[in-house]
C-alpha positions as CSV (number, residue, x, y, z in Angstrom):
1,X,134.4,68.0,95.8
2,X,131.0,67.1,97.1
3,X,128.0,66.0,95.2
4,X,126.1,69.3,95.8
5,X,125.4,71.4,92.4
6,X,124.0,74.1,94.2
7,X,124.5,77.8,92.8
8,X,125.5,80.4,95.1
9,X,122.6,82.9,96.4
10,X,119.3,82.4,97.6
11,X,117.4,79.3,97.0
12,X,114.9,79.8,94.0
13,X,111.6,79.6,96.1
14,X,113.0,82.1,98.6
15,X,114.1,84.7,96.0
16,X,110.9,84.6,94.4
17,X,108.9,85.5,97.5
18,X,110.4,88.7,98.2
19,X,109.3,90.6,94.7
20,X,107.4,88.4,92.5
21,X,105.9,90.3,89.4
22,X,103.8,89.5,87.0
23,X,103.6,91.1,83.8
24,X,100.0,91.7,82.2
25,X,98.1,94.1,79.9
26,X,95.1,96.0,81.0
27,X,92.9,98.6,78.9
28,X,91.9,101.7,80.4
29,X,89.6,104.9,79.0
30,X,92.0,107.2,77.6
31,X,90.5,110.0,79.8
32,X,91.7,107.6,82.9
33,X,95.1,107.4,81.3
34,X,95.3,111.0,81.1
35,X,94.8,111.4,84.5
36,X,97.1,108.9,85.6
37,X,99.8,110.4,83.6
38,X,99.2,113.6,85.4
39,X,99.5,112.1,88.3
40,X,102.7,110.4,87.6
41,X,104.3,114.0,86.8
42,X,102.6,115.4,90.2
43,X,104.0,112.6,92.3
44,X,107.2,112.6,90.3
45,X,107.0,108.5,89.9
46,X,109.8,107.1,87.7
47,X,107.1,105.4,85.6
48,X,103.4,105.0,85.0
49,X,103.5,101.6,86.2
50,X,104.7,102.7,89.5
51,X,102.1,105.4,90.1
52,X,99.3,102.7,89.3
53,X,101.2,100.1,91.6
54,X,101.1,102.8,94.4
55,X,97.3,103.8,94.0
56,X,96.1,100.2,93.7
57,X,98.0,99.3,96.9
58,X,96.8,102.3,98.9
59,X,93.3,101.4,97.6
60,X,93.7,97.8,98.6
61,X,95.0,98.7,102.1
62,X,92.2,100.9,102.7
63,X,89.7,98.1,101.7
64,X,91.6,95.7,104.3
65,X,92.9,93.4,101.9
66,X,96.8,93.9,102.8
67,X,98.0,92.9,106.1
68,X,99.8,94.8,108.6
69,X,103.2,94.6,107.7
70,X,102.2,95.4,104.2
71,X,100.3,98.4,105.4
72,X,103.3,99.5,107.5
73,X,105.6,99.2,104.3
74,X,103.3,101.8,102.9
75,X,103.5,104.2,105.7
76,X,100.1,103.7,107.1
């Protein structure tokens, strides 16, 4: 046996790069929450979080904050 104690799978630094998420809490006016909930249903998103992420990413792309690869992943 060698002295390598590495575990199988991707190295931690590589695995974290792909889909690194951070949980946070925000407060929104009730009227905005109701609009987002309606949008979630209309868009058939699996969660309110998915709706918010999608809308936010689209706006960030529009404002030129995302690179070309990220925009392509959004279908832009």
